[in-house]
C-alpha positions as CSV (number, residue, x, y, z in Angstrom):
1,X,-10.0,22.9,-20.3
2,X,-9.9,26.1,-18.3
3,X,-7.4,27.4,-15.9
4,X,-9.9,26.7,-13.0
5,X,-10.1,23.0,-13.9
6,X,-6.3,22.8,-14.1
7,X,-5.9,24.5,-10.8
8,X,-8.6,22.3,-9.3
9,X,-6.9,19.2,-10.5
10,X,-3.6,20.3,-8.9
11,X,-5.3,21.1,-5.6
12,X,-7.2,17.8,-5.6
13,X,-4.1,15.9,-6.6
14,X,-2.1,17.6,-3.9
15,X,-4.7,16.6,-1.3
16,X,-5.2,13.0,-2.5
17,X,-1.4,12.6,-2.9
18,X,-0.7,14.0,0.6
19,X,-3.4,11.7,2.2
20,X,-2.0,8.7,0.3
21,X,1.5,9.6,1.5
22,X,0.4,10.1,5.1
23,X,-1.4,6.8,5.2
24,X,1.5,4.8,3.7
25,X,3.6,3.5,6.5
26,X,7.3,4.3,6.6
27,X,9.3,7.0,5.0
28,X,8.9,7.8,1.3
29,X,11.9,9.3,-0.5
30,X,9.9,11.3,-3.0
31,X,9.3,15.1,-3.1
32,X,6.1,17.0,-2.9
33,X,5.9,17.7,-6.6
34,X,6.1,14.0,-7.4
35,X,3.5,13.4,-4.6
36,X,1.2,15.9,-6.3
37,X,1.7,14.2,-9.7
38,X,0.9,10.8,-8.2
39,X,-2.2,12.3,-6.5
40,X,-3.4,13.8,-9.8
41,X,-3.0,10.5,-11.6
42,X,-4.7,8.6,-8.7
43,X,-7.6,11.1,-8.6
44,X,-8.1,10.7,-12.4
45,X,-7.9,6.9,-12.3
46,X,-10.1,6.7,-9.2
47,X,-12.8,8.8,-11.0
48,X,-12.5,6.6,-14.1
49,X,-12.8,3.5,-12.0
50,X,-15.8,4.9,-10.1
51,X,-17.5,5.7,-13.5
52,X,-16.8,2.2,-14.8
53,X,-18.3,0.6,-11.6
54,X,-21.2,3.1,-11.7
55,X,-20.5,4.6,-8.3
56,X,-19.2,8.0,-9.3
57,X,-22.3,9.9,-8.1
58,X,-23.7,9.2,-4.7
59,X,-25.8,11.5,-2.4
60,X,-23.6,13.9,-0.6
61,X,-19.9,13.3,-0.7
62,X,-18.8,10.6,-3.1
63,X,-17.1,8.5,-0.4
64,X,-16.6,5.4,-2.6
65,X,-14.8,7.4,-5.3
66,X,-12.7,9.2,-2.7
67,X,-11.6,6.0,-1.1
68,X,-10.7,4.6,-4.5
69,X,-8.6,7.7,-5.2
70,X,-6.8,7.5,-1.9
71,X,-6.1,3.8,-2.2
72,X,-4.7,4.4,-5.7
73,X,-2.6,7.3,-4.3
74,X,-1.2,5.0,-1.6
75,X,-0.3,2.4,-4.2
76,X,1.2,5.0,-6.5
77,X,3.3,6.7,-3.8
78,X,4.6,3.2,-2.7
79,X,5.5,2.3,-6.3
80,X,7.2,5.6,-7.1
81,X,9.1,5.5,-3.7
82,X,10.2,1.9,-4.4
83,X,11.3,2.7,-7.9
84,X,13.3,5.8,-6.7
85,X,14.9,3.8,-3.9
86,X,15.9,1.0,-6.3
87,X,17.5,3.5,-8.7
88,X,19.6,5.3,-6.0
89,X,21.2,2.1,-4.8
C-alpha cells in the first residue's frame, strides 16, 4: 500500500461520503471526518459488491459500481447520524 493509494482512498471516500450526505434528506449531525470515513467504507464495500456481482469493470465510467458506492454512503451516513442522535439524547 503506497501513500498515493491511501491519499486516493481518502479523496474518493470524501467525494462518495459528501455525495451520500448531500443526497440524504434532512440534516445529519455528523462531522466531515466521520463523513469521509463513511465514504471510504462505502467505496470499499461498493467495490467489493461490484466484484461479487461481476460488474466492477464496464466500458468508460463504472456507473454501476459508483451508484452502489453512493447508495451505501447514503445508508452509512443515515445509520451513523441516527446512532449519534440516539446517543446524545
